PyMOL Python script that loads the backbone (N, CA, C, O; Angstrom):
from pymol import cmd

cmd.read_pdbstr("""\
ATOM      1  N   MET A   1     321.085-113.696  14.640  1.00  0.00           N
ATOM      2  CA  MET A   1     322.518-113.813  14.810  1.00  0.00           C
ATOM      3  C   MET A   1     322.821-114.299  16.232  1.00  0.00           C
ATOM      4  O   MET A   1     322.321-113.740  17.209  1.00  0.00           O
ATOM      5  N   GLN A   2     323.637-115.333  16.330  1.00  0.00           N
ATOM      6  CA  GLN A   2     324.056-115.857  17.633  1.00  0.00           C
ATOM      7  C   GLN A   2     325.169-114.978  18.186  1.00  0.00           C
ATOM      8  O   GLN A   2     326.170-114.751  17.506  1.00  0.00           O
ATOM      9  N   LYS A   3     325.014-114.488  19.394  1.00  0.00           N
ATOM     10  CA  LYS A   3     326.022-113.635  20.013  1.00  0.00           C
ATOM     11  C   LYS A   3     326.917-114.467  20.920  1.00  0.00           C
ATOM     12  O   LYS A   3     326.440-115.326  21.662  1.00  0.00           O
ATOM     13  N   ASP A   4     328.223-114.204  20.854  1.00  0.00           N
ATOM     14  CA  ASP A   4     329.205-114.931  21.655  1.00  0.00           C
ATOM     15  C   ASP A   4     329.541-114.117  22.908  1.00  0.00           C
ATOM     16  O   ASP A   4     330.574-113.451  22.970  1.00  0.00           O
ATOM     17  N   PHE A   5     328.658-114.182  23.896  1.00  0.00           N
ATOM     18  CA  PHE A   5     328.856-113.430  25.134  1.00  0.00           C
ATOM     19  C   PHE A   5     330.084-113.902  25.901  1.00  0.00           C
ATOM     20  O   PHE A   5     330.714-113.111  26.603  1.00  0.00           O
ATOM     21  N   ASP A   6     330.432-115.181  25.777  1.00  0.00           N
ATOM     22  CA  ASP A   6     331.616-115.699  26.466  1.00  0.00           C
ATOM     23  C   ASP A   6     332.887-115.037  25.943  1.00  0.00           C
ATOM     24  O   ASP A   6     333.785-114.713  26.721  1.00  0.00           O
ATOM     25  N   LYS A   7     332.968-114.834  24.621  1.00  0.00           N
ATOM     26  CA  LYS A   7     334.133-114.170  24.026  1.00  0.00           C
ATOM     27  C   LYS A   7     334.241-112.724  24.525  1.00  0.00           C
ATOM     28  O   LYS A   7     335.334-112.255  24.838  1.00  0.00           O
ATOM     29  N   TRP A   8     333.109-112.024  24.597  1.00  0.00           N
ATOM     30  CA  TRP A   8     333.115-110.650  25.106  1.00  0.00           C
ATOM     31  C   TRP A   8     333.523-110.628  26.571  1.00  0.00           C
ATOM     32  O   TRP A   8     334.263-109.737  26.988  1.00  0.00           O
ATOM     33  N   ASN A   9     333.059-111.585  27.354  1.00  0.00           N
ATOM     34  CA  ASN A   9     333.408-111.629  28.772  1.00  0.00           C
ATOM     35  C   ASN A   9     334.925-111.793  28.953  1.00  0.00           C
ATOM     36  O   ASN A   9     335.509-111.161  29.834  1.00  0.00           O
ATOM     37  N   LEU A  10     335.563-112.628  28.136  1.00  0.00           N
ATOM     38  CA  LEU A  10     337.022-112.781  28.211  1.00  0.00           C
ATOM     39  C   LEU A  10     337.723-111.467  27.864  1.00  0.00           C
ATOM     40  O   LEU A  10     338.681-111.073  28.528  1.00  0.00           O
ATOM     41  N   GLN A  11     337.234-110.790  26.812  1.00  0.00           N
ATOM     42  CA  GLN A  11     337.817-109.499  26.417  1.00  0.00           C
ATOM     43  C   GLN A  11     337.628-108.459  27.520  1.00  0.00           C
ATOM     44  O   GLN A  11     338.539-107.684  27.810  1.00  0.00           O
ATOM     45  N   LYS A  12     336.456-108.446  28.125  1.00  0.00           N
ATOM     46  CA  LYS A  12     336.150-107.484  29.188  1.00  0.00           C
ATOM     47  C   LYS A  12     337.081-107.680  30.387  1.00  0.00           C
ATOM     48  O   LYS A  12     337.525-106.707  30.996  1.00  0.00           O
ATOM     49  N   LYS A  13     337.374-108.929  30.723  1.00  0.00           N
ATOM     50  CA  LYS A  13     338.297-109.219  31.832  1.00  0.00           C
ATOM     51  C   LYS A  13     339.692-108.681  31.534  1.00  0.00           C
ATOM     52  O   LYS A  13     340.361-108.160  32.427  1.00  0.00           O
ATOM     53  N   GLN A  14     340.137-108.803  30.276  1.00  0.00           N
ATOM     54  CA  GLN A  14     341.448-108.281  29.888  1.00  0.00           C
ATOM     55  C   GLN A  14     341.477-106.750  29.955  1.00  0.00           C
ATOM     56  O   GLN A  14     342.474-106.165  30.377  1.00  0.00           O
ATOM     57  N   LEU A  15     340.405-106.118  29.547  1.00  0.00           N
ATOM     58  CA  LEU A  15     340.327-104.653  29.618  1.00  0.00           C
ATOM     59  C   LEU A  15     340.325-104.162  31.061  1.00  0.00           C
ATOM     60  O   LEU A  15     340.889-103.111  31.364  1.00  0.00           O
ATOM     61  N   ASP A  16     339.697-104.918  31.942  1.00  0.00           N
ATOM     62  CA  ASP A  16     339.566-104.510  33.342  1.00  0.00           C
ATOM     63  C   ASP A  16     340.905-104.468  34.073  1.00  0.00           C
ATOM     64  O   ASP A  16     341.075-103.662  34.987  1.00  0.00           O
ATOM     65  N   ILE A  17     341.852-105.313  33.695  1.00  0.00           N
ATOM     66  CA  ILE A  17     343.138-105.351  34.406  1.00  0.00           C
ATOM     67  C   ILE A  17     344.138-104.330  33.865  1.00  0.00           C
ATOM     68  O   ILE A  17     345.191-104.112  34.465  1.00  0.00           O
ATOM     69  N   ARG A  18     343.813-103.706  32.733  1.00  0.00           N
ATOM     70  CA  ARG A  18     344.716-102.690  32.179  1.00  0.00           C
ATOM     71  C   ARG A  18     344.688-101.436  33.039  1.00  0.00           C
ATOM     72  O   ARG A  18     343.670-101.104  33.646  1.00  0.00           O
ATOM     73  N   ASP A  19     345.813-100.751  33.080  1.00  0.00           N
ATOM     74  CA  ASP A  19     345.925 -99.529  33.881  1.00  0.00           C
ATOM     75  C   ASP A  19     346.290 -98.337  33.002  1.00  0.00           C
ATOM     76  O   ASP A  19     347.064 -97.469  33.404  1.00  0.00           O
ATOM     77  N   ASP A  20     345.728 -98.307  31.807  1.00  0.00           N
ATOM     78  CA  ASP A  20     346.017 -97.216  30.877  1.00  0.00           C
ATOM     79  C   ASP A  20     345.291 -95.945  31.299  1.00  0.00           C
ATOM     80  O   ASP A  20     344.204 -96.000  31.873  1.00  0.00           O
ATOM     81  N   ARG A  21     345.893 -94.817  31.013  1.00  0.00           N
ATOM     82  CA  ARG A  21     345.268 -93.511  31.228  1.00  0.00           C
ATOM     83  C   ARG A  21     345.015 -92.882  29.868  1.00  0.00           C
ATOM     84  O   ARG A  21     345.908 -92.822  29.023  1.00  0.00           O
ATOM     85  N   PHE A  22     343.801 -92.418  29.664  1.00  0.00           N
ATOM     86  CA  PHE A  22     343.429 -91.784  28.407  1.00  0.00           C
ATOM     87  C   PHE A  22     343.006 -90.357  28.696  1.00  0.00           C
ATOM     88  O   PHE A  22     342.317 -90.090  29.681  1.00  0.00           O
ATOM     89  N   PHE A  23     343.420 -89.449  27.837  1.00  0.00           N
ATOM     90  CA  PHE A  23     343.085 -88.041  28.006  1.00  0.00           C
ATOM     91  C   PHE A  23     342.158 -87.630  26.871  1.00  0.00           C
ATOM     92  O   PHE A  23     342.608 -87.285  25.778  1.00  0.00           O
ATOM     93  N   PHE A  24     340.864 -87.671  27.144  1.00  0.00           N
ATOM     94  CA  PHE A  24     339.862 -87.393  26.127  1.00  0.00           C
ATOM     95  C   PHE A  24     339.168 -86.075  26.426  1.00  0.00           C
ATOM     96  O   PHE A  24     339.140 -85.611  27.565  1.00  0.00           O
ATOM     97  N   LYS A  25     338.604 -85.480  25.370  1.00  0.00           N
ATOM     98  CA  LYS A  25     337.895 -84.209  25.491  1.00  0.00           C
ATOM     99  C   LYS A  25     336.535 -84.341  24.825  1.00  0.00           C
ATOM    100  O   LYS A  25     336.338 -85.173  23.939  1.00  0.00           O
ATOM    101  N   GLU A  26     335.612 -83.518  25.262  1.00  0.00           N
ATOM    102  CA  GLU A  26     334.295 -83.467  24.625  1.00  0.00           C
ATOM    103  C   GLU A  26     334.462 -83.092  23.164  1.00  0.00           C
ATOM    104  O   GLU A  26     335.266 -82.222  22.831  1.00  0.00           O
ATOM    105  N   GLY A  27     333.708 -83.742  22.295  1.00  0.00           N
ATOM    106  CA  GLY A  27     333.750 -83.471  20.868  1.00  0.00           C
ATOM    107  C   GLY A  27     334.711 -84.363  20.105  1.00  0.00           C
ATOM    108  O   GLY A  27     334.683 -84.377  18.875  1.00  0.00           O
ATOM    109  N   GLU A  28     335.562 -85.108  20.800  1.00  0.00           N
ATOM    110  CA  GLU A  28     336.479 -86.017  20.127  1.00  0.00           C
ATOM    111  C   GLU A  28     335.774 -87.331  19.794  1.00  0.00           C
ATOM    112  O   GLU A  28     334.768 -87.688  20.407  1.00  0.00           O
ATOM    113  N   VAL A  29     336.324 -88.037  18.815  1.00  0.00           N
ATOM    114  CA  VAL A  29     335.838 -89.370  18.460  1.00  0.00           C
ATOM    115  C   VAL A  29     336.933 -90.366  18.826  1.00  0.00           C
ATOM    116  O   VAL A  29     338.081 -90.223  18.405  1.00  0.00           O
ATOM    117  N   TRP A  30     336.567 -91.374  19.613  1.00  0.00           N
ATOM    118  CA  TRP A  30     337.503 -92.413  20.050  1.00  0.00           C
ATOM    119  C   TRP A  30     336.967 -93.779  19.671  1.00  0.00           C
ATOM    120  O   TRP A  30     335.755 -93.992  19.640  1.00  0.00           O
ATOM    121  N   TRP A  31     337.872 -94.706  19.382  1.00  0.00           N
ATOM    122  CA  TRP A  31     337.491 -96.102  19.219  1.00  0.00           C
ATOM    123  C   TRP A  31     337.378 -96.696  20.609  1.00  0.00           C
ATOM    124  O   TRP A  31     338.344 -96.679  21.371  1.00  0.00           O
ATOM    125  N   CYS A  32     336.211 -97.221  20.948  1.00  0.00           N
ATOM    126  CA  CYS A  32     335.948 -97.743  22.289  1.00  0.00           C
ATOM    127  C   CYS A  32     335.440 -99.184  22.204  1.00  0.00           C
ATOM    128  O   CYS A  32     334.719 -99.547  21.274  1.00  0.00           O
ATOM    129  N   ALA A  33     335.823 -99.987  23.179  1.00  0.00           N
ATOM    130  CA  ALA A  33     335.305-101.352  23.285  1.00  0.00           C
ATOM    131  C   ALA A  33     333.933-101.261  23.952  1.00  0.00           C
ATOM    132  O   ALA A  33     333.830-101.241  25.178  1.00  0.00           O
ATOM    133  N   VAL A  34     332.891-101.206  23.139  1.00  0.00           N
ATOM    134  CA  VAL A  34     331.533-101.068  23.682  1.00  0.00           C
ATOM    135  C   VAL A  34     330.900-102.409  23.989  1.00  0.00           C
ATOM    136  O   VAL A  34     329.827-102.469  24.589  1.00  0.00           O
ATOM    137  N   GLY A  35     331.551-103.478  23.588  1.00  0.00           N
ATOM    138  CA  GLY A  35     331.105-104.800  24.000  1.00  0.00           C
ATOM    139  C   GLY A  35     330.034-105.420  23.141  1.00  0.00           C
ATOM    140  O   GLY A  35     329.733-104.966  22.037  1.00  0.00           O
ATOM    141  N   LEU A  36     329.474-106.468  23.689  1.00  0.00           N
ATOM    142  CA  LEU A  36     328.394-107.210  23.063  1.00  0.00           C
ATOM    143  C   LEU A  36     327.181-107.025  23.952  1.00  0.00           C
ATOM    144  O   LEU A  36     327.149-107.517  25.080  1.00  0.00           O
ATOM    145  N   ASN A  37     326.192-106.321  23.451  1.00  0.00           N
ATOM    146  CA  ASN A  37     325.071-105.905  24.278  1.00  0.00           C
ATOM    147  C   ASN A  37     323.790-106.638  23.911  1.00  0.00           C
ATOM    148  O   ASN A  37     323.713-107.302  22.878  1.00  0.00           O
ATOM    149  N   ILE A  38     322.804-106.510  24.757  1.00  0.00           N
ATOM    150  CA  ILE A  38     321.526-107.170  24.537  1.00  0.00           C
ATOM    151  C   ILE A  38     320.525-106.204  23.911  1.00  0.00           C
ATOM    152  O   ILE A  38     320.711-104.988  23.952  1.00  0.00           O
ATOM    153  N   GLY A  39     319.480-106.749  23.342  1.00  0.00           N
ATOM    154  CA  GLY A  39     318.413-105.916  22.783  1.00  0.00           C
ATOM    155  C   GLY A  39     318.885-105.082  21.613  1.00  0.00           C
ATOM    156  O   GLY A  39     319.605-105.577  20.745  1.00  0.00           O
ATOM    157  N   SER A  40     318.487-103.818  21.581  1.00  0.00           N
ATOM    158  CA  SER A  40     318.807-102.945  20.456  1.00  0.00           C
ATOM    159  C   SER A  40     319.978-102.012  20.742  1.00  0.00           C
ATOM    160  O   SER A  40     320.225-101.083  19.974  1.00  0.00           O
ATOM    161  N   GLU A  41     320.703-102.244  21.833  1.00  0.00           N
ATOM    162  CA  GLU A  41     321.882-101.437  22.125  1.00  0.00           C
ATOM    163  C   GLU A  41     322.953-101.693  21.076  1.00  0.00           C
ATOM    164  O   GLU A  41     323.031-102.789  20.522  1.00  0.00           O
ATOM    165  N   SER A  42     323.777-100.692  20.801  1.00  0.00           N
ATOM    166  CA  SER A  42     324.857-100.850  19.827  1.00  0.00           C
ATOM    167  C   SER A  42     325.913-101.790  20.366  1.00  0.00           C
ATOM    168  O   SER A  42     326.307-101.703  21.529  1.00  0.00           O
ATOM    169  N   CYS A  43     326.367-102.688  19.513  1.00  0.00           N
ATOM    170  CA  CYS A  43     327.433-103.619  19.865  1.00  0.00           C
ATOM    171  C   CYS A  43     328.714-103.208  19.165  1.00  0.00           C
ATOM    172  O   CYS A  43     328.690-102.541  18.131  1.00  0.00           O
ATOM    173  N   GLY A  44     329.838-103.619  19.746  1.00  0.00           N
ATOM    174  CA  GLY A  44     331.115-103.418  19.097  1.00  0.00           C
ATOM    175  C   GLY A  44     331.288-104.427  17.969  1.00  0.00           C
ATOM    176  O   GLY A  44     330.539-105.398  17.867  1.00  0.00           O
ATOM    177  N   LYS A  45     332.281-104.184  17.131  1.00  0.00           N
ATOM    178  CA  LYS A  45     332.529-105.070  15.995  1.00  0.00           C
ATOM    179  C   LYS A  45     333.916-105.685  16.098  1.00  0.00           C
ATOM    180  O   LYS A  45     334.802-105.144  16.761  1.00  0.00           O
ATOM    181  N   GLY A  46     334.091-106.805  15.445  1.00  0.00           N
ATOM    182  CA  GLY A  46     335.396-107.453  15.382  1.00  0.00           C
ATOM    183  C   GLY A  46     335.767-108.164  16.674  1.00  0.00           C
ATOM    184  O   GLY A  46     334.960-108.287  17.595  1.00  0.00           O
ATOM    185  N   ASP A  47     337.007-108.628  16.715  1.00  0.00           N
ATOM    186  CA  ASP A  47     337.501-109.388  17.868  1.00  0.00           C
ATOM    187  C   ASP A  47     337.609-108.548  19.138  1.00  0.00           C
ATOM    188  O   ASP A  47     337.605-109.090  20.243  1.00  0.00           O
ATOM    189  N   THR A  48     337.705-107.231  18.984  1.00  0.00           N
ATOM    190  CA  THR A  48     337.856-106.357  20.152  1.00  0.00           C
ATOM    191  C   THR A  48     336.562-105.636  20.528  1.00  0.00           C
ATOM    192  O   THR A  48     336.547-104.838  21.466  1.00  0.00           O
ATOM    193  N   PHE A  49     335.475-105.912  19.800  1.00  0.00           N
ATOM    194  CA  PHE A  49     334.146-105.349  20.099  1.00  0.00           C
ATOM    195  C   PHE A  49     334.171-103.821  20.165  1.00  0.00           C
ATOM    196  O   PHE A  49     333.572-103.216  21.054  1.00  0.00           O
ATOM    197  N   ARG A  50     334.875-103.208  19.208  1.00  0.00           N
ATOM    198  CA  ARG A  50     335.029-101.754  19.206  1.00  0.00           C
ATOM    199  C   ARG A  50     334.168-101.097  18.150  1.00  0.00           C
ATOM    200  O   ARG A  50     333.739-101.719  17.178  1.00  0.00           O
ATOM    201  N   ARG A  51     333.929 -99.806  18.379  1.00  0.00           N
ATOM    202  CA  ARG A  51     333.287 -98.948  17.387  1.00  0.00           C
ATOM    203  C   ARG A  51     333.626 -97.506  17.740  1.00  0.00           C
ATOM    204  O   ARG A  51     333.964 -97.222  18.889  1.00  0.00           O
ATOM    205  N   PRO A  52     333.542 -96.588  16.777  1.00  0.00           N
ATOM    206  CA  PRO A  52     333.818 -95.186  17.078  1.00  0.00           C
ATOM    207  C   PRO A  52     332.697 -94.579  17.922  1.00  0.00           C
ATOM    208  O   PRO A  52     331.514 -94.842  17.710  1.00  0.00           O
ATOM    209  N   VAL A  53     333.116 -93.760  18.882  1.00  0.00           N
ATOM    210  CA  VAL A  53     332.172 -93.136  19.814  1.00  0.00           C
ATOM    211  C   VAL A  53     332.495 -91.648  19.915  1.00  0.00           C
ATOM    212  O   VAL A  53     333.654 -91.275  20.097  1.00  0.00           O
ATOM    213  N   LEU A  54     331.479 -90.800  19.796  1.00  0.00           N
ATOM    214  CA  LEU A  54     331.623 -89.357  19.987  1.00  0.00           C
ATOM    215  C   LEU A  54     331.521 -89.060  21.474  1.00  0.00           C
ATOM    216  O   LEU A  54     330.538 -89.433  22.115  1.00  0.00           O
ATOM    217  N   ILE A  55     332.542 -88.382  22.036  1.00  0.00           N
ATOM    218  CA  ILE A  55     332.517 -87.987  23.440  1.00  0.00           C
ATOM    219  C   ILE A  55     331.586 -86.781  23.553  1.00  0.00           C
ATOM    220  O   ILE A  55     331.939 -85.678  23.136  1.00  0.00           O
ATOM    221  N   LEU A  56     330.422 -86.991  24.106  1.00  0.00           N
ATOM    222  CA  LEU A  56     329.416 -85.933  24.209  1.00  0.00           C
ATOM    223  C   LEU A  56     329.623 -85.085  25.460  1.00  0.00           C
ATOM    224  O   LEU A  56     329.614 -83.856  25.387  1.00  0.00           O
ATOM    225  N   LYS A  57     329.809 -85.740  26.610  1.00  0.00           N
ATOM    226  CA  LYS A  57     329.953 -85.024  27.874  1.00  0.00           C
ATOM    227  C   LYS A  57     330.978 -85.745  28.745  1.00  0.00           C
ATOM    228  O   LYS A  57     330.811 -86.927  29.045  1.00  0.00           O
ATOM    229  N   LYS A  58     332.019 -85.057  29.147  1.00  0.00           N
ATOM    230  CA  LYS A  58     333.019 -85.617  30.049  1.00  0.00           C
ATOM    231  C   LYS A  58     332.497 -85.495  31.478  1.00  0.00           C
ATOM    232  O   LYS A  58     332.162 -84.401  31.933  1.00  0.00           O
ATOM    233  N   LEU A  59     332.430 -86.628  32.180  1.00  0.00           N
ATOM    234  CA  LEU A  59     331.930 -86.635  33.554  1.00  0.00           C
ATOM    235  C   LEU A  59     333.063 -86.617  34.571  1.00  0.00           C
ATOM    236  O   LEU A  59     332.929 -86.028  35.644  1.00  0.00           O
ATOM    237  N   SER A  60     334.176 -87.258  34.238  1.00  0.00           N
ATOM    238  CA  SER A  60     335.361 -87.291  35.099  1.00  0.00           C
ATOM    239  C   SER A  60     336.550 -87.668  34.225  1.00  0.00           C
ATOM    240  O   SER A  60     336.419 -87.735  33.003  1.00  0.00           O
ATOM    241  N   SER A  61     337.699 -87.912  34.828  1.00  0.00           N
ATOM    242  CA  SER A  61     338.874 -88.290  34.041  1.00  0.00           C
ATOM    243  C   SER A  61     338.756 -89.700  33.480  1.00  0.00           C
ATOM    244  O   SER A  61     339.538 -90.083  32.609  1.00  0.00           O
ATOM    245  N   THR A  62     337.790 -90.481  33.964  1.00  0.00           N
ATOM    246  CA  THR A  62     337.639 -91.862  33.505  1.00  0.00           C
ATOM    247  C   THR A  62     336.240 -92.204  32.989  1.00  0.00           C
ATOM    248  O   THR A  62     335.986 -93.355  32.633  1.00  0.00           O
ATOM    249  N   ALA A  63     335.335 -91.232  32.943  1.00  0.00           N
ATOM    250  CA  ALA A  63     333.960 -91.524  32.537  1.00  0.00           C
ATOM    251  C   ALA A  63     333.420 -90.417  31.631  1.00  0.00           C
ATOM    252  O   ALA A  63     333.766 -89.244  31.771  1.00  0.00           O
ATOM    253  N   PHE A  64     332.564 -90.830  30.701  1.00  0.00           N
ATOM    254  CA  PHE A  64     331.939 -89.872  29.797  1.00  0.00           C
ATOM    255  C   PHE A  64     330.612 -90.431  29.303  1.00  0.00           C
ATOM    256  O   PHE A  64     330.322 -91.620  29.438  1.00  0.00           O
ATOM    257  N   ILE A  65     329.812 -89.530  28.726  1.00  0.00           N
ATOM    258  CA  ILE A  65     328.616 -89.936  28.003  1.00  0.00           C
ATOM    259  C   ILE A  65     328.978 -89.857  26.527  1.00  0.00           C
ATOM    260  O   ILE A  65     329.437 -88.820  26.050  1.00  0.00           O
ATOM    261  N   GLY A  66     328.771 -90.952  25.807  1.00  0.00           N
ATOM    262  CA  GLY A  66     329.160 -91.002  24.408  1.00  0.00           C
ATOM    263  C   GLY A  66     328.051 -91.518  23.523  1.00  0.00           C
ATOM    264  O   GLY A  66     327.103 -92.153  23.985  1.00  0.00           O
ATOM    265  N   ILE A  67     328.187 -91.231  22.239  1.00  0.00           N
ATOM    266  CA  ILE A  67     327.234 -91.689  21.233  1.00  0.00           C
ATOM    267  C   ILE A  67     327.994 -92.567  20.252  1.00  0.00           C
ATOM    268  O   ILE A  67     328.905 -92.091  19.574  1.00  0.00           O
ATOM    269  N   PRO A  68     327.627 -93.861  20.165  1.00  0.00           N
ATOM    270  CA  PRO A  68     328.316 -94.740  19.217  1.00  0.00           C
ATOM    271  C   PRO A  68     327.887 -94.444  17.781  1.00  0.00           C
ATOM    272  O   PRO A  68     326.718 -94.166  17.513  1.00  0.00           O
ATOM    273  N   PHE A  69     328.850 -94.507  16.866  1.00  0.00           N
ATOM    274  CA  PHE A  69     328.561 -94.322  15.449  1.00  0.00           C
ATOM    275  C   PHE A  69     328.219 -95.657  14.808  1.00  0.00           C
ATOM    276  O   PHE A  69     328.604 -96.717  15.300  1.00  0.00           O
ATOM    277  N   SER A  70     327.496 -95.586  13.711  1.00  0.00           N
ATOM    278  CA  SER A  70     327.152 -96.768  12.931  1.00  0.00           C
ATOM    279  C   SER A  70     327.423 -96.483  11.470  1.00  0.00           C
ATOM    280  O   SER A  70     327.202 -95.368  10.999  1.00  0.00           O
ATOM    281  N   SER A  71     327.902 -97.483  10.753  1.00  0.00           N
ATOM    282  CA  SER A  71     328.121 -97.313   9.317  1.00  0.00           C
ATOM    283  C   SER A  71     326.859 -97.662   8.522  1.00  0.00           C
ATOM    284  O   SER A  71     326.809 -97.458   7.309  1.00  0.00           O
ATOM    285  N   GLN A  72     325.852 -98.185   9.205  1.00  0.00           N
ATOM    286  CA  GLN A  72     324.599 -98.561   8.550  1.00  0.00           C
ATOM    287  C   GLN A  72     323.603 -97.397   8.639  1.00  0.00           C
ATOM    288  O   GLN A  72     323.453 -96.785   9.697  1.00  0.00           O
ATOM    289  N   PRO A  73     322.934 -97.100   7.540  1.00  0.00           N
ATOM    290  CA  PRO A  73     321.919 -96.029   7.580  1.00  0.00           C
ATOM    291  C   PRO A  73     320.794 -96.396   8.555  1.00  0.00           C
ATOM    292  O   PRO A  73     320.323 -97.533   8.570  1.00  0.00           O
ATOM    293  N   LYS A  74     320.380 -95.444   9.350  1.00  0.00           N
ATOM    294  CA  LYS A  74     319.303 -95.637  10.322  1.00  0.00           C
ATOM    295  C   LYS A  74     318.222 -94.607  10.053  1.00  0.00           C
ATOM    296  O   LYS A  74     318.504 -93.534   9.520  1.00  0.00           O
ATOM    297  N   SER A  75     316.990 -94.925  10.415  1.00  0.00           N
ATOM    298  CA  SER A  75     315.912 -93.958  10.252  1.00  0.00           C
ATOM    299  C   SER A  75     315.179 -93.808  11.572  1.00  0.00           C
ATOM    300  O   SER A  75     315.115 -94.740  12.373  1.00  0.00           O
ATOM    301  N   GLY A  76     314.635 -92.639  11.785  1.00  0.00           N
ATOM    302  CA  GLY A  76     313.916 -92.334  13.013  1.00  0.00           C
ATOM    303  C   GLY A  76     314.330 -90.964  13.521  1.00  0.00           C
ATOM    304  O   GLY A  76     315.396 -90.457  13.173  1.00  0.00           O
ATOM    305  N   SER A  77     313.495 -90.382  14.331  1.00  0.00           N
ATOM    306  CA  SER A  77     313.751 -89.020  14.819  1.00  0.00           C
ATOM    307  C   SER A  77     314.932 -88.959  15.790  1.00  0.00           C
ATOM    308  O   SER A  77     315.446 -87.869  16.046  1.00  0.00           O
ATOM    309  N   TRP A  78     315.369 -90.070  16.328  1.00  0.00           N
ATOM    310  CA  TRP A  78     316.453 -90.074  17.303  1.00  0.00           C
ATOM    311  C   TRP A  78     317.814 -90.283  16.650  1.00  0.00           C
ATOM    312  O   TRP A  78     318.827 -90.300  17.349  1.00  0.00           O
ATOM    313  N   PHE A  79     317.866 -90.445  15.314  1.00  0.00           N
ATOM    314  CA  PHE A  79     319.120 -90.599  14.592  1.00  0.00           C
ATOM    315  C   PHE A  79     319.436 -89.321  13.846  1.00  0.00           C
ATOM    316  O   PHE A  79     318.528 -88.596  13.438  1.00  0.00           O
ATOM    317  N   THR A  80     320.723 -89.036  13.663  1.00  0.00           N
ATOM    318  CA  THR A  80     321.146 -87.892  12.881  1.00  0.00           C
ATOM    319  C   THR A  80     322.444 -88.235  12.175  1.00  0.00           C
ATOM    320  O   THR A  80     323.223 -89.051  12.669  1.00  0.00           O
ATOM    321  N   GLU A  81     322.685 -87.625  11.029  1.00  0.00           N
ATOM    322  CA  GLU A  81     323.942 -87.820  10.321  1.00  0.00           C
ATOM    323  C   GLU A  81     325.015 -86.936  10.938  1.00  0.00           C
ATOM    324  O   GLU A  81     324.758 -85.794  11.322  1.00  0.00           O
ATOM    325  N   VAL A  82     326.206 -87.476  11.025  1.00  0.00           N
ATOM    326  CA  VAL A  82     327.352 -86.745  11.579  1.00  0.00           C
ATOM    327  C   VAL A  82     328.476 -86.813  10.572  1.00  0.00           C
ATOM    328  O   VAL A  82     328.707 -87.852   9.955  1.00  0.00           O
ATOM    329  N   MET A  83     329.183 -85.695  10.404  1.00  0.00           N
ATOM    330  CA  MET A  83     330.333 -85.667   9.506  1.00  0.00           C
ATOM    331  C   MET A  83     331.605 -85.533  10.354  1.00  0.00           C
ATOM    332  O   MET A  83     331.715 -84.636  11.190  1.00  0.00           O
ATOM    333  N   VAL A  84     332.562 -86.442  10.121  1.00  0.00           N
ATOM    334  CA  VAL A  84     333.840 -86.415  10.825  1.00  0.00           C
ATOM    335  C   VAL A  84     334.941 -86.369   9.773  1.00  0.00           C
ATOM    336  O   VAL A  84     335.050 -87.273   8.944  1.00  0.00           O
ATOM    337  N   ASN A  85     335.751 -85.326   9.806  1.00  0.00           N
ATOM    338  CA  ASN A  85     336.836 -85.146   8.821  1.00  0.00           C
ATOM    339  C   ASN A  85     336.315 -85.228   7.395  1.00  0.00           C
ATOM    340  O   ASN A  85     336.973 -85.800   6.525  1.00  0.00           O
ATOM    341  N   GLY A  86     335.154 -84.670   7.150  1.00  0.00           N
ATOM    342  CA  GLY A  86     334.576 -84.629   5.823  1.00  0.00           C
ATOM    343  C   GLY A  86     333.899 -85.920   5.380  1.00  0.00           C
ATOM    344  O   GLY A  86     333.467 -86.024   4.232  1.00  0.00           O
ATOM    345  N   ILE A  87     333.800 -86.902   6.267  1.00  0.00           N
ATOM    346  CA  ILE A  87     333.175 -88.188   5.930  1.00  0.00           C
ATOM    347  C   ILE A  87     331.882 -88.354   6.701  1.00  0.00           C
ATOM    348  O   ILE A  87     331.844 -88.125   7.910  1.00  0.00           O
ATOM    349  N   ARG A  88     330.819 -88.751   6.011  1.00  0.00           N
ATOM    350  CA  ARG A  88     329.532 -89.001   6.662  1.00  0.00           C
ATOM    351  C   ARG A  88     329.449 -90.436   7.111  1.00  0.00           C
ATOM    352  O   ARG A  88     328.439 -90.846   7.683  1.00  0.00           O
TER     353      ARG A  88
END
""", "prot")
cmd.dss("prot")
cmd.show_as("cartoon", "prot")
cmd.util.cbc("prot")
cmd.orient("prot")
């Protein structure tokens, strides 16, 4: 699959100039622009390069450690199924 890094770069520039404040908590699921990444890192989907992310650890008011969700079944010891609002 050919990745359009230029399109992601334009989106990233638009996100960088925004001055929105978000109030997130550990354990919440947020739609985040995770971008277009290299290698086996999770990429966002659609025109906004977003995917749902579980807030695992809040580091500050603007930073967190998160786990991106995938709708595709994965196998391996580092993957686990998660249920959100009764949906796997």
